[in-house]
Structure formats: structure tokens, C-alpha cells
C-alpha positions in Angstrom: 84.3 34.2 -15.2 80.6 35.0 -15.4 79.4 36.8 -12.3 75.8 35.7 -11.8 73.3 38.4 -11.3 70.5 38.9 -8.8 68.1 38.6 -11.7 69.2 35.0 -12.5 69.7 33.9 -9.0 65.8 35.0 -8.6 65.1 32.8 -11.4 67.0 30.1 -10.2 65.1 30.4 -6.8 62.0 30.4 -8.5 62.5 27.5 -10.6 63.6 25.3 -7.6 60.5 26.6 -5.9 58.3 25.1 -8.6 60.3 22.1 -8.6 59.5 21.2 -5.1 56.0 22.8 -5.4 55.3 20.2 -8.4 56.9 17.4 -6.4 54.6 17.8 -3.4 51.7 17.9 -5.7 52.6 14.7 -7.3 52.7 13.0 -3.9 49.3 14.3 -3.0 47.7 13.1 -6.3 49.7 9.8 -5.9 47.8 9.4 -2.2 44.6 10.9 -3.3 44.7 7.9 -6.2 45.5 5.4 -4.0 42.4 6.4 -1.6 40.0 6.4 -4.4 41.2 3.0 -5.6 40.6 1.7 -1.6 37.3 3.2 -1.8 36.4 1.6 -5.0 37.4 -1.7 -3.9 35.5 -0.9 -0.5 32.5 -0.1 -2.3 32.8 -3.2 -4.6 33.1 -5.5 -1.5 30.0 -3.9 0.1 28.0 -4.1 -3.0 29.1 -7.9 -3.3 27.8 -9.0 0.3 24.8 -6.4 0.5 23.0 -8.3 -2.6 22.7 -11.5 -0.8 22.0 -9.6 2.5 19.0 -7.8 0.7 17.7 -10.7 -1.4 17.8 -12.8 2.5 15.8 -10.1 4.1 13.4 -10.0 1.3 12.6 -13.5 1.6 12.6 -13.0 5.4 9.8 -10.3 4.8 8.0 -12.4 2.5 8.1 -15.5 4.9 6.8 -13.1 7.8 4.0 -11.8 5.6 2.7 -15.5 5.0 3.0 -16.1 8.8 0.7 -13.1 9.3 -1.8 -13.7 6.7 -1.7 -17.4 8.8 -2.4 -15.7 12.2 -4.9 -13.4 10.8 -7.1 -16.2 9.6 -6.5 -18.5 12.7 -7.8 -15.1 14.6 -10.6 -14.7 12.5 -11.7 -18.5 12.8 -11.2 -18.2 16.5 -13.2 -15.3 16.9 -16.0 -17.1 15.0 -15.7 -20.2 17.2 -16.2 -17.9 20.6 -19.2 -16.2 19.0 -20.6 -19.7 18.3 -19.8 -21.0 21.7 -21.2 -17.9 23.1 -24.4 -18.7 21.1 -24.7 -22.0 22.2 -24.3 -21.5 25.9 -26.9 -19.0 25.7 -29.1 -21.4 23.9 -28.2 -23.9 26.5 -29.0 -21.9 29.5 -32.6 -20.3 28.0 -33.3 -24.5 27.0 -32.0 -25.9 30.1 -31.9 -23.1 32.8 -35.3 -22.6 33.5 -36.5 -26.3 34.1 -33.4 -27.1 36.1 -34.4 -24.3 38.4 -38.0 -25.5 38.7 -36.4 -29.0 39.3 -34.1 -27.9 42.0 -36.9 -25.6 43.8 -39.4 -29.2 43.5 -36.4 -31.0 45.3 -36.0 -28.4 48.0 -39.6 -28.4 48.7 -40.0 -31.9 49.1 -36.9 -32.0 51.4 -38.3 -29.1 53.4 -41.7 -31.0 53.6 -40.1 -33.9 54.5 -38.3 -32.2 57.2 -40.9 -30.9 58.4 -42.6 -34.1 58.9 -39.7 -35.3 61.2 -40.2 -32.1 63.3 -43.6 -32.9 64.1 -42.8 -36.2 65.8 -41.9 -35.7 69.7 -38.5 -35.2 70.6 -36.8 -37.7 72.9 -35.7 -36.8 76.3 -32.6 -35.0 76.5 -29.6 -36.8 77.9 -27.6 -34.9 80.4 -24.1 -34.5 79.2 -21.4 -34.8 82.1 -17.8 -33.1 81.5 -15.2 -33.3 83.9 -17.6 -33.8 87.3 -20.3 -31.2 86.3 -23.5 -31.3 84.6 -24.1 -29.0 81.7 -27.9 -27.7 81.6 -30.1 -29.3 79.0 -30.8 -25.7 78.0 -27.4 -25.0 76.9 -26.9 -28.4 75.2 -30.2 -27.9 73.1 -29.0 -24.4 71.9 -25.5 -26.5 71.1 -27.3 -28.8 68.8 -29.8 -26.3 66.9 -26.5 -24.4 65.8 -25.2 -27.6 64.2 -28.2 -28.8 62.4 -29.0 -26.9 59.4 -30.8 -27.5 56.2 
């Protein structure tokens, strides 16, 4: 019978330890490989979906730029029309404004003159107004009538 020495026992323990260590490392490497495969697949899927999205975004940006160019052209036209309208209103005001003011002043003068001629005609005798059994003096009636009468 063979007796196992301490060195042989130590060698067997080291060999078992290394076998266990290698097994753990193999399991860890297998899991890392699975993770890398899943990551590679995920990146490929994202790339497949991102390329069409980027193409659509690029088309949308081009369309937006076209619309902005159109709006800019419209704004320029509106600004030109506004300046033309302003110039036209200034021209109309200077052309017709002076003569219209003169015609209005002439009409006002004629109306005042005709009104003054009517005032030269003697007034009728004021009537007496009866309110609930009492008489209002003509002087008060006259003031009330003057307030209502304006040119």
C-alpha cells in the first residue's frame, strides 16, 4: 500500500483548485460571448431602423427649407405691397386732401351764412308751456330750446 505524502495531497488540491478556476472562467467567457452576440444584434437592428428614419428626417428638413424659402418670398412681396400702399395713400392724401378740406370749409361757410340769414327773421311769440297745472316762464323755455339747437 502506498501512503500519500503531504506534497502529493497539496498537488491534488492545487490541481482541483485550477480545474474549478478554469470552469468558472469558461462559464464567464461563455456569458460574455452571449452578451456580445446580443449587443451585435441590437446594434444591427438599430442601424436597420435608423437609416430610414434619418432619410425621412433629411427629407423633412429639405421640405421645411423649401417652405421657409416660400414664406420668405411671400414676406418680401407683402413688404413691397405695404410700401406701395403707403406711398399710394400719401399720394391720394396730398392730391385730394387739400381740395376736399377746402370744399368742406366752403360748405360749412355756406351753411353758416344761410343759418345766419334765418336768424335775422324775427322770432315768433314764444308759447307758454303748461306742466301739471303750473306755467313755466318763457325765459326758462328759451334756455332749454337753445341747448337743443346746435350747428
